[in-house]
N, C-alpha and C positions, 0 to 999 in steps of 0.2 A: 504494500500500500504506500501512498504518498507520505511525505514528511508530516503533513498536517494530521495524519492519523497514526503517527508513530507513538510508541509507548506500550505499556503493559495494561491489558484490560482484565479485570477480575470480576467474578460473580460468585456470591455466596448465598446459598439458600438453606436455612435451617430453622430451628425452633428456639423459643425463649429459654427452655430448659437446657438445650445444648450449649447455648451461649453462656448461661449462668455457670454451668459446670466447667466450661473452658476457662472463664475468668477466675473462678475459684482455684483451679489447678495452677494458674500462673503465679498466684500469690501477690498480684499487683493491686488487689482491692480487698478491703475488709467489709464490703457491703454484705449484710447477712442474707443473701439470696441463695436458696437451696435448689430452686428449679422453677418450672412453670410450663405453660403451653401457649401456643400462638406462633404465627410465622414471623421469621426475620429474613429480610432480603437486603443484600449489599451489592451494589454495582459501582465499580470504580475504574478510573483510568489514571495511570501514573506515568508521567513523562518527565522530561528535564534530566537533572543529574542527582546523585546522592546528596551533594551539598545543597542543592536548591531544587527540590522536587516540585513538579507541577501536578497537583492532585485535584481531581474532580470525582466526586462520589455522591451517591444517593443511598441513604439508609432508611429503611422502613420496617416498622414493627406493627404487624396487624393486631387486631383486637385479641387480647389474650389475658393470661393470669400469671402473676409472679408469686412464688411461694417464699416466705421469709422464715428465718429461724426463730421459733418461739413467739411468732406474731401472726395475726390474721393475714390471710392472703390479700394481695392487691389485684383487683379485677379491672376489666375494661381498659387494659393497658394498650396504648397506641402511640406511635411516634412517626413523624416524617421529618427528615433532616437532609441537608445538602451541603457539600463541601466544594468550594471553588474560589479561585482568586484570593486565597489567603484567609478565607472565612469559613467557619462552621456555623451554618444557619439552622436553627431549630424552628421549623415552619409550623409544626403543630405537635403537641404532646399532651397526653391526658391519662387519667386513671381514676379509679374509685377505691376508697379505703374506708371501711367501717361506715358506709353510708354517705361519706363526703366525696365530692367531685373536684378533682384538681385538673387545671389546664395551664399550659405555659407555651410561650414562644420567645425567641430572642436570637442573638447572633454573637459569636465570639471570634476574635482574630486568632488564627493558628499560631501567631507569634507568642501567645500566652503559654503555649506548650513547647516552645523552642523550635518551631518549624518556620523556616524562612522560605517565602514563596516569591519567585521573580515577579517584579512589577506590582506587588501588593502595596497598598498605601499603609504606611505605618505612622501617619500623623497622630499627634496626641489626642486630638478631638475626634477625627474621623475613625481612628483605630480603637475607640472604646467598645468594650463588650457590653451587652445589655440583656436583661431578662425581664419579662413581664409574666406574672403568674396570677392566677385567681383560684380561690377555693370557695365552694358553695356547699352549705349544709353541714358545717362542722358541728358535731355534737360531742357529748361526754364519752361516747363510744370510742372515739379516737384515743382517749387517754386510758382506756381500760387496762392495757397491758402494763401501764407505768405507775398507776396510783392505786390507793386503797379502794376496794369495791364499795365501801360505805360512802366514800367521797363521791364516787361516780353516781351512786344512787341519789345523792342530794342535789345533783346538778341536772337540769333539763333545759330544753330549748336548743337553739342553734345560732350560728353566725356565718356571715359571708365576709371574705376579705380579699384584698388585692395587694400585690407586691410589685414595685417597679424599681429596678436598680441598674446602675451602670458603673463601670470601672475601667481604668486604663491598664490594669494588670490584675493578677490573681491575689494581690496583697489586700487583705481585708480592710486595712487602714485606709485604702484608696477608694473604698466603696462609697457610692453616692446613690441616694434614692429614698424611698419611703415605703412603709407598710401601713395599710389602713383597714380598719374594720368598717365595712360599708353598712352592714346590718347586724344588730345584736338583739337577740330575743332570748334572754337568760332568766332562769329561775334557780335560786339557791335556797334549798330547804323550803320550797313553795313560796318564797318571796321573790317578786318580779324585780329584775334589774334591766334598765334601759339606758341607752346613750342619747344625750341631748344633741350631740353633734358627732359626726364620724370620728372615731378614735384614730389618731395618726401619729406615727413615730418616724422621724426623719434621721437618716444616717448621712453624716458629712464630717470631713476632717478627722476621721478616726473615732467619732463619738456617735452614739445613738441618742437622740433627744426626743422627749415627749413634746410634741407640738400642740396636740389637742387631746384631752382626756376629760370627759364630763359625763360620769355615770350617775344615775339616780335610782334609788330604791325607795321603799316605804319609810319615809322619815329620815333618810340619810342620803348624802351625796359623796362621790369620790371624784376628785379632780386633781 
């Protein structure tokens, strides 16, 4: 084929369980994943040189389930991502855990992982990685594996929240963004708790600051 089509083309098709077992065998990750089901497809083209590889790839995880160590399974797992031009783009990702729905999208420059791509823009502003996430319907069930059952029984209701962050590197001190509780419907021991304004925490300059917190219950407020 012509020079425009030169390079190595790879295609992998497997399952979530196979990928989880392979990652566990490498010892590169401590994520407590023991297996799962659902299709995983990777299509990639690698050109350039070893010092400056030119990588383009699509990674898709079809709707499936991930099994965790000593934790409830994560269901409805799906993901679509693309790698090209020095960027890892998370186009769509989502899952359900203990009744809560999680979704996310974002993009990260490959230079975060020490990969240099010819012609990629590494400007301080243009090269920031970003992540946008949303969670809907979080209840006390999410906390069941981590706190006393009596405490879980005393909590009812649910909340929705969003997270928007960006950073020029993987250094947590460089993180900028905010986390916001968009909706709060909470009862503690049958006493209702509401928020008068969306609760918002802002991260900047190495600190997380409470920018808005105004909760009200029967005869009491927390701000």
